[in-house]
C-alpha positions as CSV (number, residue, x, y, z in Angstrom):
1,X,22.4,5.9,-10.2
2,X,24.4,5.6,-13.9
3,X,27.8,7.2,-13.9
4,X,26.6,10.5,-16.3
5,X,30.3,10.7,-18.1
6,X,29.1,7.9,-20.4
7,X,25.9,9.8,-21.0
8,X,27.4,13.0,-22.4
9,X,27.8,13.1,-26.3
10,X,28.2,16.8,-26.4
11,X,27.9,20.3,-25.2
12,X,24.0,20.9,-25.4
13,X,23.2,20.3,-21.4
14,X,24.3,23.6,-20.2
15,X,24.3,23.9,-15.9
16,X,23.5,26.1,-14.0
17,X,26.4,24.5,-11.5
18,X,28.9,22.1,-11.9
19,X,30.5,20.2,-8.8
20,X,34.4,19.5,-8.8
21,X,34.2,17.0,-5.5
22,X,32.6,14.0,-4.4
23,X,33.2,14.1,-0.9
24,X,30.4,15.5,2.0
25,X,30.9,19.0,0.9
26,X,30.0,18.4,-2.8
27,X,27.4,15.6,-2.6
28,X,25.4,18.4,-0.2
29,X,26.3,21.4,-1.8
30,X,25.0,19.4,-4.9
31,X,22.0,18.2,-3.2
32,X,21.2,21.6,-1.7
33,X,21.6,23.2,-5.0
34,X,19.2,20.9,-7.1
35,X,16.5,20.0,-4.3
36,X,16.0,24.5,-4.7
37,X,15.6,24.1,-8.4
38,X,19.2,24.4,-9.6
39,X,20.8,22.3,-12.4
40,X,23.7,20.7,-11.4
41,X,26.3,17.9,-12.4
42,X,28.7,16.5,-9.5
43,X,32.1,15.0,-11.5
44,X,34.5,13.0,-8.9
45,X,38.0,11.8,-9.8
46,X,38.2,9.0,-7.5
47,X,35.4,7.4,-5.7
48,X,32.2,9.2,-3.8
49,X,33.4,10.1,-0.1
50,X,36.7,8.2,-1.0
51,X,39.4,10.6,0.8
52,X,38.7,12.7,3.8
53,X,34.6,12.0,4.1
54,X,35.9,8.0,4.6
55,X,38.4,8.7,7.1
56,X,36.4,10.3,9.9
57,X,35.9,9.2,13.9
58,X,32.3,8.0,12.7
59,X,31.0,10.5,15.0
60,X,28.5,13.6,14.0
61,X,29.2,15.3,17.3
62,X,29.1,19.4,18.8
63,X,32.7,19.3,19.4
64,X,32.4,19.9,22.7
65,X,36.6,20.2,23.0
66,X,36.2,23.5,21.0
67,X,34.5,25.5,23.9
68,X,38.2,25.4,25.0
69,X,38.8,27.7,22.4
70,X,35.6,29.8,22.9
71,X,34.3,28.8,19.2
72,X,30.5,28.9,20.4
73,X,28.8,29.8,17.2
74,X,30.7,26.5,15.6
75,X,29.7,24.6,18.4
76,X,25.6,26.0,18.7
77,X,25.7,25.0,14.8
78,X,27.3,21.7,14.6
79,X,24.7,20.6,17.5
80,X,21.7,21.8,15.4
81,X,22.8,19.9,12.3
82,X,23.2,17.1,14.5
83,X,19.5,17.1,15.9
84,X,18.8,17.4,11.7
85,X,21.4,14.4,10.7
86,X,19.0,12.3,12.8
87,X,16.1,13.6,11.6
88,X,16.9,13.2,8.1
89,X,18.9,10.1,8.5
90,X,17.9,8.0,11.4
91,X,18.9,4.9,10.3
92,X,22.3,6.2,9.9
93,X,23.3,8.1,13.0
94,X,22.5,7.1,16.8
95,X,22.7,8.3,20.0
96,X,26.1,7.5,22.1
97,X,27.1,7.9,25.2
98,X,30.4,9.0,26.1
99,X,32.7,9.3,29.1
100,X,35.4,11.8,30.6
101,X,37.3,10.5,33.6
102,X,38.1,13.0,36.2
103,X,41.6,13.3,37.4
104,X,43.6,15.6,39.0
105,X,45.0,17.6,36.2
106,X,43.5,21.1,34.5
107,X,41.9,19.1,31.6
108,X,40.1,16.6,33.4
109,X,39.2,18.5,36.6
110,X,35.4,17.2,37.5
111,X,34.6,21.2,38.2
112,X,36.1,21.8,34.5
113,X,34.6,19.5,33.3
114,X,31.0,20.3,34.9
115,X,31.3,23.3,33.7
116,X,31.7,22.4,30.3
117,X,28.8,19.8,30.4
118,X,26.6,22.7,31.3
119,X,27.5,24.8,28.9
120,X,26.9,22.0,26.2
121,X,23.5,21.1,27.4
122,X,22.5,24.7,27.1
123,X,24.3,25.0,23.5
124,X,22.0,22.1,22.3
125,X,18.4,23.1,24.0
126,X,17.0,21.2,21.4
127,X,18.0,18.1,21.3
128,X,15.0,17.0,22.7
129,X,12.9,17.8,19.8
130,X,14.0,15.2,17.1
131,X,11.6,13.4,14.8
132,X,12.2,9.6,16.1
133,X,11.8,9.4,20.2
134,X,15.0,7.1,20.1
135,X,17.3,9.9,19.1
136,X,16.6,12.3,22.1
137,X,19.5,12.9,23.7
138,X,19.3,13.5,27.7
139,X,21.1,16.0,29.7
140,X,25.0,14.9,30.9
141,X,25.3,13.4,34.4
142,X,28.0,12.6,36.8
143,X,29.3,9.3,38.1
144,X,31.6,8.3,41.1
145,X,35.1,6.3,41.1
146,X,33.0,3.4,41.4
147,X,30.2,3.6,38.6
148,X,33.0,5.1,35.6
149,X,35.0,1.8,36.3
150,X,31.9,-0.5,36.0
151,X,31.8,1.3,32.5
152,X,35.4,0.9,31.9
153,X,37.6,-1.1,33.9
154,X,40.9,-0.9,32.6
155,X,41.3,3.1,33.3
156,X,43.7,3.9,35.5
157,X,42.4,3.8,39.3
158,X,45.2,5.9,40.7
159,X,43.9,9.8,41.0
160,X,40.7,9.1,39.4
161,X,38.0,10.9,41.5
162,X,34.7,9.7,39.5
163,X,33.7,11.1,35.6
164,X,31.0,13.0,33.9
165,X,28.9,11.3,30.6
166,X,27.2,13.3,28.3
167,X,25.7,12.4,25.1
168,X,26.8,12.8,21.1
169,X,25.9,10.6,18.1
170,X,27.7,7.5,15.8
171,X,27.2,7.6,12.3
172,X,27.9,3.6,11.8
173,X,28.4,4.3,8.2
174,X,29.2,7.7,7.1
175,X,30.6,6.3,4.1
176,X,27.3,5.3,3.4
177,X,25.7,8.7,4.6
178,X,27.6,10.8,1.8
179,X,26.1,8.1,-0.5
180,X,23.0,9.0,0.7
181,X,23.5,12.6,0.5
182,X,24.3,11.8,-3.3
183,X,21.6,9.8,-4.3
184,X,19.2,12.4,-2.8
185,X,21.0,15.2,-4.9
186,X,20.8,12.5,-8.4
187,X,16.6,12.0,-7.0
188,X,16.1,15.6,-7.0
189,X,17.8,15.4,-11.1
190,X,21.3,15.9,-10.2
191,X,24.1,14.3,-12.5
192,X,26.5,12.4,-11.0
193,X,29.9,11.0,-11.9
194,X,32.7,9.1,-10.0
195,X,36.2,8.8,-11.6
196,X,35.8,11.6,-13.6
197,X,39.0,14.5,-13.5
198,X,38.3,17.8,-14.3
199,X,41.5,18.6,-16.2
200,X,40.6,22.5,-17.3
201,X,38.4,25.2,-17.6
202,X,37.8,27.1,-20.5
203,X,37.0,31.1,-20.7
204,X,34.0,32.4,-22.5
205,X,33.7,36.4,-22.6
206,X,36.3,36.6,-19.7
207,X,34.7,33.8,-17.6
208,X,34.6,30.0,-17.2
209,X,31.8,28.5,-18.5
210,X,33.5,24.9,-20.1
211,X,35.3,22.6,-17.6
212,X,37.1,19.7,-19.9
213,X,36.5,16.1,-17.8
214,X,38.3,12.8,-18.4
215,X,36.6,10.0,-17.4
216,X,39.0,7.7,-16.1
217,X,37.2,4.2,-17.1
218,X,37.3,4.7,-20.6
219,X,40.1,7.7,-20.8
220,X,37.9,9.6,-23.0
221,X,37.3,13.7,-22.6
222,X,34.0,15.5,-22.5
223,X,32.9,19.2,-22.1
224,X,30.6,20.1,-20.1
225,X,29.3,24.0,-19.4
226,X,28.4,25.5,-16.7
227,X,27.7,28.9,-15.3
228,X,29.4,28.6,-12.1
229,X,31.8,25.7,-11.1
230,X,32.0,24.9,-7.3
231,X,35.1,23.7,-6.3
232,X,35.0,21.0,-3.3
233,X,37.7,19.4,-3.5
234,X,39.2,19.1,0.2
235,X,43.2,19.1,0.4
236,X,43.0,18.9,-3.3
237,X,41.4,22.5,-3.3
238,X,44.7,24.6,-4.2
239,X,45.7,21.8,-6.6
240,X,42.6,21.6,-8.3
241,X,42.5,25.8,-8.7
242,X,46.2,25.4,-10.0
243,X,45.4,22.6,-12.6
244,X,42.1,23.8,-13.8
245,X,42.8,27.4,-14.4
246,X,46.9,27.7,-14.0
247,X,46.9,30.0,-11.7
248,X,48.3,30.0,-8.3
249,X,45.5,31.2,-5.3
250,X,46.4,33.7,-2.3
251,X,44.0,30.9,-0.2
252,X,46.2,28.2,1.3
253,X,44.9,25.0,3.1
254,X,46.5,23.3,6.1
255,X,46.4,19.5,6.0
256,X,45.9,17.8,9.1
257,X,46.5,14.1,9.2
258,X,44.2,11.5,11.5
259,X,44.9,8.5,11.5
260,X,42.3,5.4,13.7
261,X,43.1,2.5,14.5
262,X,40.8,-0.5,15.5
263,X,41.4,-2.9,18.3
264,X,40.6,-4.3,21.8
265,X,37.2,-3.5,22.6
266,X,37.8,-0.9,25.9
267,X,33.9,-1.0,27.1
268,X,30.4,-1.9,26.0
269,X,28.3,0.8,24.6
270,X,30.0,3.8,26.3
271,X,32.7,5.9,24.1
272,X,35.6,7.2,26.4
273,X,36.9,10.3,26.1
274,X,40.6,10.0,27.2
275,X,43.7,12.5,27.9
276,X,46.8,11.8,25.9
277,X,50.0,12.6,28.3
278,X,50.9,15.8,25.6
279,X,47.4,17.1,26.5
280,X,45.6,16.0,23.5
281,X,42.3,14.4,23.5
282,X,41.7,11.1,22.0
283,X,38.2,8.8,21.9
284,X,38.1,5.5,21.9
285,X,34.8,4.4,20.5
286,X,32.9,0.8,20.6
287,X,32.3,0.0,16.8
288,X,31.4,-3.6,15.5
289,X,32.9,-5.7,18.6
290,X,36.0,-3.9,18.9
291,X,37.1,0.1,20.1
292,X,37.7,2.5,17.3
293,X,40.9,4.6,18.1
294,X,41.0,7.7,17.3
295,X,42.6,10.3,16.0
296,X,45.6,12.3,15.4
297,X,45.8,15.6,14.7
298,X,49.5,15.9,12.6
299,X,50.3,18.5,9.8
300,X,51.0,17.0,6.7
301,X,53.3,18.3,3.8
302,X,53.3,17.0,0.5
303,X,50.7,15.9,-1.7
304,X,47.3,14.3,-0.6
305,X,47.8,11.9,-3.3
306,X,50.7,10.4,-2.3
307,X,49.1,9.9,1.4
308,X,48.9,6.5,3.1
309,X,48.5,6.1,7.0
310,X,52.4,5.0,7.9
311,X,53.6,2.7,10.2
312,X,55.4,5.5,11.9
313,X,51.8,7.2,12.4
314,X,50.4,4.1,13.9
315,X,53.3,3.7,16.3
316,X,53.1,7.3,17.7
317,X,49.1,7.1,18.0
318,X,49.8,3.5,20.2
319,X,52.1,4.8,22.2
320,X,50.1,7.7,23.3
321,X,46.9,5.4,23.6
322,X,49.2,3.4,26.1
323,X,50.7,6.6,27.8
324,X,47.2,7.5,28.4
325,X,46.3,3.7,30.4
326,X,50.1,3.8,31.6
327,X,49.5,0.1,30.4
328,X,50.2,-1.6,27.3
329,X,46.1,-1.9,25.8
330,X,47.0,-1.5,22.1
331,X,49.8,-3.1,20.1
332,X,50.8,-4.0,16.4
333,X,49.8,-7.7,17.6
334,X,46.0,-7.0,18.5
335,X,45.2,-4.1,15.7
336,X,43.1,-5.3,13.2
337,X,43.0,-2.2,11.1
338,X,43.9,1.4,10.8
339,X,43.0,4.0,8.5
340,X,43.6,7.4,8.0
341,X,42.8,10.6,6.0
342,X,43.7,14.8,5.7
343,X,41.8,17.4,7.0
344,X,41.9,20.2,5.1
345,X,42.3,23.8,7.5
346,X,41.6,26.9,6.6
347,X,43.5,28.3,9.6
348,X,46.9,28.5,9.2
349,X,47.7,30.7,11.7
350,X,47.6,28.3,15.0
351,X,51.3,26.7,16.4
352,X,49.4,23.7,15.8
353,X,46.8,21.9,13.6
354,X,45.3,20.0,16.7
355,X,44.2,23.8,17.7
356,X,43.0,24.8,14.3
357,X,39.1,26.2,14.1
358,X,36.9,23.9,11.8
359,X,35.0,26.7,10.3
360,X,34.7,26.6,6.6
361,X,34.9,29.5,4.3
362,X,33.4,30.0,0.6
363,X,36.3,32.1,-1.3
364,X,34.7,33.8,-4.6
365,X,36.9,33.4,-7.9
366,X,36.2,36.7,-8.9
367,X,38.8,38.6,-6.2
368,X,41.5,36.3,-8.0
369,X,40.8,36.7,-11.4
370,X,39.0,33.4,-11.3
371,X,35.6,34.8,-12.2
372,X,33.0,31.7,-12.7
373,X,34.7,29.4,-9.7
374,X,33.7,29.2,-6.4
375,X,36.3,27.3,-3.5
376,X,34.8,25.7,-0.2
377,X,37.1,24.8,1.8
378,X,37.6,23.5,5.6
379,X,34.4,23.1,8.0
380,X,33.3,19.4,9.7
381,X,31.7,16.5,8.5
382,X,29.0,17.0,10.8
383,X,28.3,20.6,9.1
384,X,28.6,19.7,5.5
385,X,24.4,20.1,5.0
386,X,24.8,23.6,6.4
387,X,27.8,24.7,4.9
388,X,25.7,23.6,1.4
389,X,23.2,26.0,2.4
390,X,25.9,29.0,2.9
391,X,27.3,28.0,-0.8
392,X,23.8,28.6,-2.4
393,X,23.2,32.0,-1.3
394,X,26.1,33.1,-3.1
395,X,25.4,30.9,-5.8
396,X,21.7,32.3,-5.9
397,X,23.5,35.6,-5.7
398,X,26.5,35.0,-8.6
399,X,23.4,33.6,-10.7
400,X,21.1,36.1,-10.0
401,X,18.8,33.3,-9.9
402,X,16.0,33.3,-7.0
403,X,16.0,30.1,-5.3
404,X,13.1,28.1,-3.7
405,X,13.8,28.0,0.2
406,X,15.7,25.3,1.6
407,X,14.2,21.8,2.3
408,X,17.3,19.8,3.5
409,X,16.7,19.9,6.9
410,X,13.4,18.4,6.9
411,X,13.1,16.3,4.6
412,X,14.8,12.4,4.6
413,X,17.5,11.5,2.5
414,X,17.3,8.6,0.1
415,X,16.0,5.5,2.0
416,X,15.6,6.8,5.0
417,X,12.2,8.3,5.3
418,X,11.0,6.3,8.0
419,X,8.5,6.6,10.2
420,X,9.0,4.4,13.2
421,X,13.1,3.8,13.6
422,X,12.3,1.1,16.2
423,X,9.3,-0.6,14.8
424,X,11.5,-0.5,11.1
425,X,14.3,-2.6,13.0
426,X,12.1,-4.5,15.2
427,X,10.3,-5.9,12.3
428,X,12.4,-6.8,9.4
429,X,12.4,-10.6,10.2
430,X,8.4,-10.6,10.4
431,X,9.0,-9.3,6.6
432,X,11.6,-11.5,5.4
433,X,12.1,-14.0,7.8
434,X,13.9,-16.6,5.6
435,X,17.2,-14.0,6.2
436,X,19.4,-14.0,9.7
437,X,18.5,-11.7,12.2
438,X,22.1,-10.1,11.5
439,X,21.6,-9.6,7.5
440,X,18.4,-7.8,8.3
441,X,19.6,-5.6,11.0
442,X,22.5,-4.8,9.1
443,X,20.6,-4.2,5.9
444,X,18.2,-2.0,7.6
445,X,20.9,0.0,9.4
446,X,22.9,0.7,6.4
447,X,20.1,1.1,3.3
448,X,17.0,1.8,5.0
449,X,14.1,1.7,3.0
450,X,16.5,0.8,0.2
451,X,16.9,-2.4,1.6
452,X,14.2,-3.9,-0.4
453,X,16.1,-3.7,-3.6
454,X,18.8,-5.5,-1.4
455,X,16.8,-8.3,-0.6
456,X,15.4,-9.0,-3.9
457,X,18.9,-9.3,-5.0
458,X,19.4,-11.8,-2.8
459,X,16.4,-13.5,-4.0
460,X,17.9,-13.9,-6.9
461,X,20.6,-16.6,-6.2
462,X,21.2,-18.3,-3.0
463,X,24.3,-17.9,-2.3
464,X,24.2,-14.2,-2.3
465,X,22.1,-14.1,0.4
466,X,24.7,-16.2,2.6
467,X,26.6,-13.8,5.4
468,X,30.0,-13.1,5.2
469,X,30.8,-11.7,8.0
470,X,29.4,-11.5,11.9
471,X,27.4,-8.9,11.2
472,X,25.7,-10.6,8.5
473,X,26.6,-8.6,4.9
474,X,26.1,-10.7,2.0
475,X,26.6,-11.1,-1.5
476,X,23.5,-9.1,-2.5
477,X,25.0,-5.6,-1.1
478,X,28.0,-6.5,-3.4
479,X,25.5,-6.9,-6.7
480,X,23.4,-3.9,-5.6
481,X,26.8,-1.7,-5.2
482,X,27.4,-2.4,-9.2
483,X,23.8,-2.1,-10.2
484,X,22.7,0.7,-8.4
485,X,25.7,2.9,-7.0
486,X,28.2,3.1,-9.5
487,X,30.8,0.7,-7.8
488,X,33.3,0.9,-10.4
489,X,36.3,-1.1,-8.0
490,X,36.5,-3.6,-5.7
491,X,38.0,-1.3,-3.1
492,X,34.3,1.0,-3.8
493,X,32.6,-2.0,-2.5
494,X,34.9,-3.2,0.3
495,X,35.3,0.8,2.0
496,X,32.5,2.5,0.9
497,X,29.6,0.6,-0.5
498,X,29.6,-1.8,2.5
499,X,31.4,-2.7,5.9
500,X,33.0,-5.8,4.0
501,X,36.5,-4.2,3.8
502,X,36.1,-1.4,6.9
503,X,37.5,-4.2,9.7
504,X,40.3,-4.2,7.8
505,X,41.3,-7.0,4.7
506,X,38.8,-9.9,4.6
507,X,39.4,-13.6,3.9
508,X,40.7,-14.8,0.5
509,X,37.2,-16.6,0.3
510,X,35.5,-13.4,0.6
511,X,37.4,-11.6,-1.7
512,X,37.6,-14.3,-4.0
513,X,33.5,-14.1,-4.0
514,X,33.3,-10.4,-3.7
515,X,35.5,-10.0,-6.9
516,X,33.5,-13.0,-8.2
517,X,30.3,-11.3,-8.0
518,X,31.6,-8.3,-9.8
519,X,33.3,-9.8,-12.7
520,X,30.4,-12.1,-13.5
521,X,28.2,-8.3,-13.0
522,X,30.4,-5.8,-14.6
523,X,31.9,-8.4,-17.7
524,X,35.7,-8.5,-16.1
525,X,38.1,-10.3,-17.3
526,X,40.4,-13.0,-15.1
527,X,43.3,-10.9,-15.1
528,X,41.2,-7.9,-14.3
529,X,39.6,-9.7,-11.4
530,X,43.0,-10.7,-10.0
531,X,44.3,-7.2,-10.2
532,X,41.0,-6.1,-8.1
533,X,41.9,-8.2,-5.5
534,X,45.6,-8.1,-5.5
535,X,44.6,-3.9,-5.1
536,X,42.7,-4.6,-2.3
537,X,45.3,-6.3,-0.4
538,X,47.7,-3.7,-0.6
539,X,45.7,-1.2,-0.2
540,X,43.8,-2.9,3.1
541,X,47.3,-4.4,4.9
542,X,48.4,-3.1,7.6
543,X,51.5,-0.8,6.9
544,X,54.0,-3.6,8.5
């Protein structure tokens, strides 16, 4: 992929749709539109998937807890999309068992849980209809107390009556899943560019027809024409409308902070669903040798540009986690990383963001004196593909265009067309015998069939093939990210193209090696290399 903004020379190219925002929603809209015959460009002011989309619990799930609020339609939609993502991104989405311990309280009572499990199984009636046999999810099952403690020995035994296991899915690298949607859009003909900020919309004949886009790398401004603009800015959606048009919008987004902590591993292969003393659920999910604890749900006021995970938020969550166990399980000292983001919620009427709906809205600017502008708000990561399909229906009607039928539910994403996933993963050592097994497993998982390109790069220099961490990640991934995936900054590579920084700050030696590879590829000065390292250290260190 190339940064499209660097190729723009004039206004001669006139798109059907310009998408503003490159998170999962924007990437899915661009893919859906381009795959159905529309000309599309996407511009993201920072990096693709760099905000909310990179701050998930790394789950692709149906939303079991939404049954409490009778949102059966949302749960069914989520379960259907979960199955679709297993099919179109099999190397990135995997079944994961979830254990719910039963205690005496109403929310964890075994009969209440049992009823929810049965309903969840019924709503996911098609979960066995997967392209890959390894992706089929079993029905729930009940466990006795001893079985529960075998899986999670740190659970409080007093009052424990048993438990239930059900299945959802885990996305090992949601950042790369977002990127896979974007790459699929580009392969279908879309143009895309990161670090490209839409700064103004101009009208022609009473409708928005021109966007002024600033290249935040070069500082240049370019102009792009479109028949329709789609605002997919997530927490920034309201601010984008005001900035681009100079007008306020009557629609508001509620911002909810969700933070995650990576710390001591509680289970080998089961995620735990636990209840806080305040009655809120959270997960403890096995991930890369640790447990990923998530998430919080707290209203956030202020600009999303200023958001950072705070020591206060971490301490509050630690207190909740430890309160759930009745003893100290997590502390500042045994956390390896913490990250967070802001969910854009369209439900502004409930008393707490935790109870707010995760439904999405598609808002026609025509109703607010903003002709030519659509805004997509809310939604869940899991349902983003379906949100895009719904958005294209509105776009086609607005453009007066007949588009082809959607095929995104049936066609594997870029790099994910793997007929036999189990055999593919198992056979990589035979195909590339000179590489470490951990490296090959990681490359096959993160890149799918694109791992061939990464391996080709690794063979250029011996140092590019040496493992940098326990997962076997290598410098060839860094070079690939620069050459093929629009990586501009060191943090792009550490947080969103690889897993080299998603377990916290790498060692100084690895930072130097990774930044050095980028310096060579991008022609950085020594000053720029040091600046990139310092910015990475500042962003990835814990806030205390």
